[in-house]
C-alpha positions in Angstrom: 0.0 0.0 0.0 2.7 2.5 1.0 4.8 1.5 -2.0 2.0 2.1 -4.5 0.5 5.2 -2.9 3.4 7.2 -1.3 6.8 6.1 -2.4 6.9 8.1 -5.6 5.9 11.3 -3.9 8.6 10.9 -1.3 11.2 9.8 -3.9 10.6 13.0 -5.8 11.1 15.0 -2.6 14.3 13.2 -1.8 15.7 13.7 -5.4 15.2 17.5 -5.0 16.2 17.6 -1.3 18.4 20.8 -1.9 15.2 22.8 -2.4 13.6 21.6 0.8 13.5 23.3 4.2 15.2 21.4 7.0 11.8 20.3 8.4 10.7 19.0 5.0 14.0 17.2 4.5 13.6 15.5 7.9 10.1 14.4 6.9 11.6 12.8 3.8 14.4 11.1 5.6 12.1 9.8 8.3 9.8 8.4 5.7 12.5 6.4 4.1 13.9 5.2 7.4 10.4 3.9 8.3 9.8 2.6 4.8 13.0 0.4 4.9 12.4 -0.6 8.6 8.7 -1.6 8.1 8.2 -2.9 4.6 9.5 -5.5 2.2 11.4 -2.8 0.3 14.2 -3.7 2.8 14.9 -6.8 0.6 15.4 -4.7 -2.6 19.2 -4.3 -2.6 19.1 -1.7 -5.4 16.6 0.6 -3.7 18.3 0.4 -0.3 21.7 1.0 -1.9 20.4 4.1 -3.7 18.9 5.4 -0.5 22.3 4.9 1.3 24.0 6.9 -1.5 21.4 9.7 -1.3 21.5 9.9 2.6 25.3 10.3 2.3 24.8 13.0 -0.3 22.5 14.9 2.0 25.2 15.1 4.6 27.6 16.6 2.1 25.2 19.4 1.1 26.2 22.8 2.4 22.7 23.7 3.7 22.1 20.5 5.7 25.5 19.0 6.6 25.7 20.9 9.9 22.2 20.3 11.2 22.2 18.0 14.2 18.8 16.7 13.5 19.7 15.9 9.9 22.9 14.2 11.0 21.2 12.1 13.6 18.4 11.1 11.1 21.0 10.2 8.5 23.0 8.2 11.0 19.8 6.2 11.9 19.1 5.6 8.2 22.6 4.4 7.6 22.2 1.9 10.4 18.8 0.8 9.1 20.1 0.4 5.6 23.2 -1.5 6.8 20.9 -3.9 8.7 18.7 -4.4 5.6 21.5 -4.9 3.0 23.6 -8.0 2.6 27.2 -7.5 3.8 28.7 -7.3 0.3 26.1 -4.8 -0.8 26.9 -2.4 2.1 30.6 -2.9 1.9 31.2 0.2 -0.4 29.5 2.4 2.2 31.1 1.0 5.4 34.1 3.3 5.8 32.2 6.5 5.2 29.1 5.4 7.1 31.1 4.2 10.1 33.1 7.5 10.2 29.9 9.5 10.1 28.1 7.5 12.8 31.2 7.7 15.0 31.5 11.4 14.6 27.8 12.0 15.3 27.6 9.8 18.3 30.7 11.2 19.9 
């Protein structure tokens, strides 16, 4: 139901995240964290890998990279995505994700 009714809207928002306010971005990030945590999309390696890349991109954006709320939400998402993906699929993201999570949690 969520996949067919909401995913496309939120995907468009995530694609154009640079034009969003911080509050809107947080809504988008939280949607995808919940989407991966609570639906069968977690088994779609391609989608979860794309989300991982996009979450990392959000942190590198000048307008959002310093926001504590964005950083914490991205860190949660990276953990959720690492849990969902097979080890070999998450391997390209491990070093960067671990560094980000470590920096945020310290």
